[in-house]
C-alpha positions in Angstrom: -87.4 -11.8 7.8 -86.1 -9.5 10.5 -82.5 -8.2 10.3 -80.6 -8.6 13.5 -78.0 -6.1 14.5 -75.1 -7.7 16.3 -72.4 -5.7 18.0 -69.5 -7.8 19.0 -67.7 -5.1 21.0 -67.8 -1.5 22.1 -64.6 0.5 22.0 -64.4 3.9 23.7 -62.7 6.6 21.5 -60.7 9.0 23.6 -60.2 12.0 21.2 -63.1 13.8 22.9 -61.2 13.9 26.3 -57.9 15.1 24.7 -58.4 18.8 24.9 -58.3 19.2 21.2 -61.9 20.5 21.2 -62.0 22.4 24.5 -59.8 22.7 27.6 -59.2 19.2 28.9 -60.7 18.3 32.2 -58.6 15.6 33.8 -61.0 14.8 36.6 -64.0 14.3 34.3 -61.9 12.3 31.8 -60.8 9.9 34.5 -64.4 9.6 35.8 -65.7 8.8 32.3 -63.0 6.2 31.7 -63.5 4.5 35.1 -67.3 4.5 34.6 -67.1 2.9 31.1 -64.6 0.3 32.3 -66.9 -0.6 35.3 -69.8 -1.0 32.8 -67.9 -3.5 30.7 -66.1 -1.4 28.1 -62.6 -2.8 28.2 -61.1 -1.5 25.0 -60.0 2.0 24.2 -59.0 3.8 21.1 -56.3 6.4 21.4 -53.6 8.1 19.4 -50.4 10.0 20.3 -51.7 13.2 18.7 -54.9 13.3 20.8 -54.0 16.2 23.0 -50.3 15.8 22.3 -50.4 12.6 24.5 -53.0 13.8 27.0 -55.5 11.0 26.3 -52.7 8.4 26.6 -51.5 9.8 29.9 -55.0 9.8 31.4 -55.6 6.2 30.4 -52.2 5.3 31.8 -52.9 7.0 35.1 -56.3 5.4 35.5 -55.3 1.9 34.6 -52.0 1.9 36.4 -54.0 1.1 39.5 -55.9 -1.8 37.9 -54.5 -5.3 38.0 -56.5 -6.4 34.9 -55.7 -3.9 32.1 -58.1 -3.1 29.2 -57.0 -3.4 25.6 -55.6 -0.3 23.9 -55.7 0.4 20.2 -53.4 3.2 19.1 -51.9 4.6 16.0 -48.6 5.7 14.4 -48.1 8.2 11.7 -48.9 11.3 13.8 -46.6 11.8 16.8 -47.1 13.5 20.2 -46.3 16.9 18.7 -49.0 16.3 16.0 -46.2 15.9 13.3 -47.4 13.8 10.4 -44.5 11.4 9.5 -43.9 7.9 8.4 -40.1 8.1 8.9 -39.3 4.8 10.6 -37.3 6.4 13.5 -40.2 8.7 14.3 -42.7 5.8 14.1 -40.5 3.8 16.6 -40.1 6.8 18.9 -43.9 7.5 18.8 -44.7 3.8 19.5 -42.4 3.6 22.5 -43.6 6.9 23.9 -47.2 5.6 23.6 -46.3 2.5 25.6 -44.7 4.6 28.2 -47.7 7.0 28.5 -50.2 4.1 28.6 -48.0 2.3 31.1 -48.3 -1.0 29.1 -46.0 -3.4 27.4 -48.4 -4.3 24.5 -50.9 -2.8 22.2 -54.0 -4.7 21.0 -54.3 -3.1 17.6 -51.8 -0.7 16.0 -53.1 1.4 13.1 -51.2 3.4 10.5 -52.9 6.8 11.1 -54.0 8.3 7.8 -51.1 7.1 5.7 -50.4 9.5 2.9 -47.5 9.4 0.3 -45.6 6.6 2.0 -42.5 5.8 0.1 -40.8 3.6 2.7 -43.8 1.2 3.0 -41.5 -1.9 2.9 -39.6 -0.7 5.9 -42.8 0.2 7.7 -44.3 -3.3 7.1 -41.1 -4.9 8.3 -41.2 -2.8 11.5 -44.9 -3.7 12.1 -44.2 -7.4 11.5 -41.4 -7.3 14.0 -43.7 -5.7 16.6 -46.3 -8.3 16.0 -43.8 -11.2 16.4 -42.6 -9.7 19.7 -46.1 -9.3 21.2 -45.5 -11.8 23.9 -41.9 -10.7 24.6 -40.3 -7.4 25.4 -41.2 -5.1 22.5 -38.1 -4.1 20.6 -34.9 -2.9 22.1 
């Protein structure tokens, strides 16, 4: 019996374009993103700390010109200054800044980025549930 490998979707991770490994190249990053999108990759993984928001901004710039937006998966727990924090106010601020950088009103999947020593987990879960409920409305105030 032959095992079949089934891939349901391909998601492009954007840490490599962030500048965290080498000097960022905005032109090449945009070219890569556009190429992948044209070839059917319509979901992107990003995080606020990837290049202190560089990856988010590039995605936002590229897709601000497209009528049909791809899906964006992002994270909270590390902010745009690479600060690791699960303080609820920092999580909210980070989330809203990510929306602004990406130039979108909703996120496909929101991850808690490497949660460590979370003491306020009840507050975080409440916040995440509020975001999920409001996914078809304006996200938070």
